[in-house]
N, C-alpha and C positions, 0 to 999 in steps of 0.2 A: 493129371495130378502131378506136380514136381516132385522128384526124388530129392533126398537129402544131398546127393552128389550134383544133381543139376542145380539145387539152391546155392551150393557152396561155389560152384562155377560161376553163376551169375553174380554171386557177391563178389567174387574176385574181380569181374569186369566192372561191376561197380565202384570198388575201390579204386581201380586205375582212373575211372573217370573222375573221381573226387579228389585227386590229388591237390589241385590248386586250392579247394575250399579247406582242405584239412591243414594245409600250409597257412592259411589265413586264420584259421581257428587253431591256435597253439595249444600245445599240451598245458601251458600254464593257465591260459585261459579257461580251458576245459575243467581244471583242476579248482578253479575259483568260483564256479558256479555254486551258490549257496542259496537256500530257499529263505527268502525273506517272507515272513509271515504276511498271510493275507490280512492284513489289518483290516482293510474295510473290504476291498474288492474282493479278495480271494479268501474269503472267510467261507469255508466250505458249508454252505446251508444245503440241508437235504431237503429239497422242495417236495412237496406233496404234489402228486399229478404230473411228475415230469415225464416228457416223453421224449423217446430215442428212436433214430431210424438209421438203417444203413441200405445203401444203393444196392438194387439187384439182389434183394433177400428171398430166399425161398425156404420154407420151413423143411427140416430134415431130421429124420431119425436114425441117418446113417452114422456110423462111428467114423471118427476122422481117420482119413487114409494117410496118416502121418506118425511119426513116433510121438509118444505123449511128452508134452513140453517139459525139457529138463528144467527142474526148479528142486533146489535142495531144501531139506526141511529146515524148520526154524533153528537158529542157533546164534549164539552170542558173536556180535560184531564190535571191534574195538577201533576207535578213532583216535586221531592224534590229540593230545591234550589240549593244545592251544585253539582258541576260538576259530569258529568256521570264518572262512575268508569273506571279505567284502570290497567294496570300493570306495573311492574318496566321496561318492556322492552322498552316501550316509554312513553312520558310524556303525561300527561292529555292535554296540549295544542297542542302537535304534533297529538294527536288523534282527538281532535276536528278540527284541521285545515284539517286533512285527511278526515274526515267525511263530512265536508261542501264542500270541493273541490269535494268530490264524487257525493254528491247530486246535486250540481250545474251542474256538467257536465252531469249526467243523465238527468236532466230537459232539458238540450241543445240538447240532441240527441233521447230522445224518441218521436215516431212519432206515437203512437197507435197501433203499431203492436209489436209482440213479440221481445224483447229486450234481449241481453246478452252482457256483457262486463266485464272486469277486470280491475277495477281502478288501482290495484296493479301492473299490468303488464305495465300500461301507466306511472305509477309514476317511475318505474325503467328505462323505456326507456326515460323519461324525466331526470331523474337522471343522466343518462349516458352523455347527452349533456349540462346540466346546469353549470358544471365546466368549460366549454368553453365560457359561456356568460357573458357579461359584460354591463355596461351601462342600458340604458332603456330595452333592450332586456331582461337583468337578472331581472330588476324591475318587469316587467310583469310577468314573470314566478313565482317569488317570491310572487307577489299580487295574483296571481290565485290559488296558492297552501296554501296560508296563512302561509308561512313559509320562512325563509331565506334560503340560499343555504345550509349552514352548519346545519342548524336545520333539513332541509330535507334529507340531506345525513347521518346525525347521526342516523335519524330513519331507514332509508331503510338499513343501515348497522347493526342497531341492530336487526332489523328482521332477516336479513340473519344470524347473529350470533347466534341468538336464535334457528333457524331452525337447525343450523348446531350442535349445542349443544344437540338439541332434537335428531338428528339422531346418536350422539355419544353415548348417553344413553340408546337409544332404544335397545330392545331386538333383533329385526330384522328389516330388509330394509322395511319391509311391514308397519311397524308403522310410517314411514315417509310420513304422509298425503300430504303436500304441498312442491313441488319442484320447486326452483327458479334459472334460468341461464340466464346470460347475455354474449353478444359477440358483437364486433365491427369489421366490414370489412373497412379497409383504403387503397385506392389506393396508390400505392408505389411512385406514382409521386406528391403526396400532402405533401407539406412541414408543415406537422403536429409536433408539439413539443413533444418530448418524455415524458415530464414532464405529460402531459395530459393523454397519454396512460398508463403511470404509475399509475396514479391516478385512473383511472377508473378500472384498473387490481387490485390494491389493495384495493380500496373502496367497488367494487361490484363483486368481482371475475371474472370480466369479461375476456373472452378468446379473444385475438387480432389476426386477421388475415390480411395480407398484400398482395399485388398483384396488377394486372391490374384488375379493375372492368368492368364486361361486362356479356354476356350472361351465360357463364360458373359460374360466381358469384352468380346469380340467383338461379341455381340449387344447388351450394353449401349451401347457406342461407336456402333455403327451405328443403334441407336434414339435417341440422343441427336443424331447427325447429321441424322436423318431428321426430327426434331422442329424443329431449329434452322435447317433450311433449306426450312420449310414443304413437306415432303414431296417436294422436287424432286431431292433426291439421297438415296435409300434408305440408302446405306451405302458404305464404302470398303474396309473391313477384310475379308479373308476367313479370316485365321486369325493367330495369334501363335506366334512359336517359344518354345521351353521357356526361352529366356535372356531373353526380353522382359520388362523391369522398369520401363519408363516409356513412356507413349504421349501425344503431345503433339497436340491436335486443334483445328483453326480451322474454324468454319462461317461462311461469307460468303453472304447472300442479297440479291438485289435484285428490286424489283417496283414497277414506275412506269407512269404511263400518260403518253401523249404529250401535251404542251401543248396540241396541238390534234388531237384525235382524227380519224382517217380515216373517211369516209362510204362508203356502197356505191358512190356514183358515182365513188369516187377508186380502185376496185379495177378492174385489167384484166388479163385473160389474154394472156400473150406468152410469147417465148422466152427461156430462159437458157442459155446456151452453157458447158457443162462444160469442165473443163481439159484433157480428152480430146478436144474438139472436138464431142461428141455434144450435141445440143440437146434441151432439156425445156421443156415448156409448164408455166409456174408462174404463181401470182397476184402480181401487182407491186401496191404500194401508191404511187399518185401524189401529190405534193405539191410546193409552192413553199417552199424554205428560204431563210433570210437571209444564211447564212455559208458562203463557198465557201473551201475548203482546198486548197493547193497545194503539192506537193514536186516535186523535178527529175523524178520518173518517175512521178508521180500525182496525181490530182485528186479532190476529194471535198468533202463538206458536213458541217454540224453540225445536228443536229435536236435541239431541247429536249424534256426530259420535263417533266411538269406541276411548276410550283415552280421550274424553272431551276436546281436544284443538280445535275442531271445531264444528260448530253447523250449522244445516239449519234452517232459519227463514222464515216462510210464513206468509204472510200478506194479508187478505181478506178486500177488501174494504166494507164499510157499505152498506147497500141496499140505491140505489139511487145513489152512488158513483162509480167512476170507478179508474183503476190504474192511469189515467192521474190525476184525483183529489188528490189522495194519493201523487204522485210525486210532484205535483206543491206546496203542503202543507208542504212539509218535509224541515227541515234544518239539518245540521249536529248535532246540539245540540239536536234537538228534536228526531232524529233517535237513537242516543247514548242513550239518557235516557230512550226512550221507551224499548230499549232492557236491558240496565244496569239495569234498575228498574222494569224488569218483574214480573209479580204476580205469587207467588206459588199457583197453582190450578190444579184440574184434567180436562184437555181438551180432549175432544173427538175429533180425527183427521181424515180426509180423506185427502189424498195426491195423486194426480194422478202420475201414472208412466209416465215420459215423456222424451223426448231428444229435443235439440235444436242446431241450429248453426247458427251464426251471422257473417256476415263481416262489420265492421265500418270503415268509412273513418273519421279519427279525426281532420282533419285540421280546417273544419268550427267550429266543437264544440269547439275545443281549442281557436279558436279566439274569440268566443262568450264569453268565460271566461276572455278574456284580453290578451292572448298571441297572438299578431299580429306581431309585428316586427321580431318574430323568421322566419316567413313565408315569409318575403318580402326582396327586395334586400338590403335593409339598415340594414339586421340584423347584430348585433354586436357579432361574434363569433371570432373576430380577435385574442384573447388571446390565441387562440389554434394552430395558425399558426406562423411559423418563417417567418422573413422578408426576403424571397426567392420565386422565381417564381416556377409556378405549371408546372411541366415537364409532358407532355402527347403526346404521338404518336410521340415521338423524338423532340418536340417543347416546349420550356420554355416560358410561358408568365407570366406576373403579375397577381396576383389573384385581380380582381375588387369587387367581393362580394362573400360571403359564407353564405348560407341561408339554412333552411330546406326546402325541395320542397315537401315532402309527409309525411304522418303518418297515418297507417293502423294496424287495429286489426282484427284478426280471432279468434273467440271463440266458443267452443262447450261444451254442457253439457248433461249427461246421469243420469237421477234419476230413480232408481228401487228399488225392495225389498231388494236386497243386500247393496245398498250404493249409493254413487254418485262418477262419474267420470267427471271431467271437465279440460278443459285447454285453455289457450290463448296465443297467440303470437302477440308482437307489434313490429312493424318495423317502424323506422324514417330514412328517408334518407335526406343527405346533399349535396347541388350541390355548386360548385365552378364555378363561372363565370368569365370568364377572359375578355381583352377588357371588596238497598231495606228494606223498612219498615216491621215491623210484621203485615201481614195481614191474616184475617181469610181464610181458603181454601174455594173457591167456584168452581163451575162447569160451564164449557163452552163447546161449540162446534164450531170448524172451518173445514168446509168441503170446500176444495179449489175446488169447482165444478163450477166456472164461473172465468172470468179473475182475476189474482192475482199476487202479486208481491212477489220474493223470494230472498234470498241471501245467501251465505255462510260465515260465519264469523270465524276470528282467535280468539278464545276466551280469551287467556291470553292478547292480545292487543287490542281486541275489533275492530279488522281490517277486514272490508268486502272484502273478496277477489274476489267474483263474486256477482254481482246483476244483476238480471233480471225479466221480466215479461212473463206471459204467457196468451195472449190475444186471442188464437185460438189454438185448437189442431186440425190438419188436418189428414185426412186419407191418 
């Protein structure tokens, strides 16, 4: 077991090796990291039946052979009065709205188990249907996201354009850390307006598929999801109802290496304490990071991926607090400022090697945020349909209602010494019914050796792409 002195010595060597990377990642860049709300993808939904695993785990009842993780009790934290920083990709108002939507959705879904959700993926799925909404249905979506339909679409389009530009200027395909794809499946009997299909194709680069929706369509959609998430999400759909006439799909995948990879000497076996108090021996990755994050009831760190366009943020609740306490105390503004105004410091970090997989049913969380009419028979998506009957199975009948019948996301993440791979796919079905300031450097330690909150953020826009919690690491 490494002693504290040995750990600090190793950290000193690590710091020497990381000079070039820390030079590239300037203090200014570090202070600009702000959490953009998981609008769609990173809405933190606490999925039932989530599974988590860590490599080389062994059950253990031994007490940790190291000092208790230093972590101050809850206390007030003051941030600058000005808005949290963002970039020219999206506006500050859009960033704040995304962040607040993400935090509220996270709170609506977290059930004190491991969670993983991509608010960004959800945002794009909502973005695909929002152009069809009008009246109160549209107002509820806009109120929930904190943006008008135009503002939301502008932000999502801007992010897509930014990622495309990054891919064009990249030296190789491997440098494209985040990949986003959208698609629609439309029953060929649905009298959908071509203007709507053209809008989704042009604004979100959506692929459009038409045909008779049925069992074969389920296999096609799941195959598309598998292909566009690098095989990490094999599929989402189990079946379609006889009334399903439109399916909206987003696939988001993330694959990035750490800016400074861990070496064998940085790996240590030690104890992780689960939420129920049971201890588990797992593999931790040790490093020294540059940015310290502080909330009133949590402390954490920022660790950059290669290229510094994305970063991993780990938040450890204060002693006596839980991930639930942290989640309930968060607002979009608080989260963005905590990350955007992170403190420059030497942070000794222990990050467990882990993987997680979650399936989240989104209808009830979205309803809790106020998006209710969209899932009811009185949904107002009429602007997307021509004044014509719905032809199916050789019968033409007038459409009496057109509403969202389901919303589901599958998400997966793998964190190890090489980097992070994560992916999420969000599927929404629609049925047609007939009849930083200058602060002296300080030293901190953040050992994620008990339940913690984590996220992957897009640094230029401060957009959280994934947010999750690890409450338990099971064998």
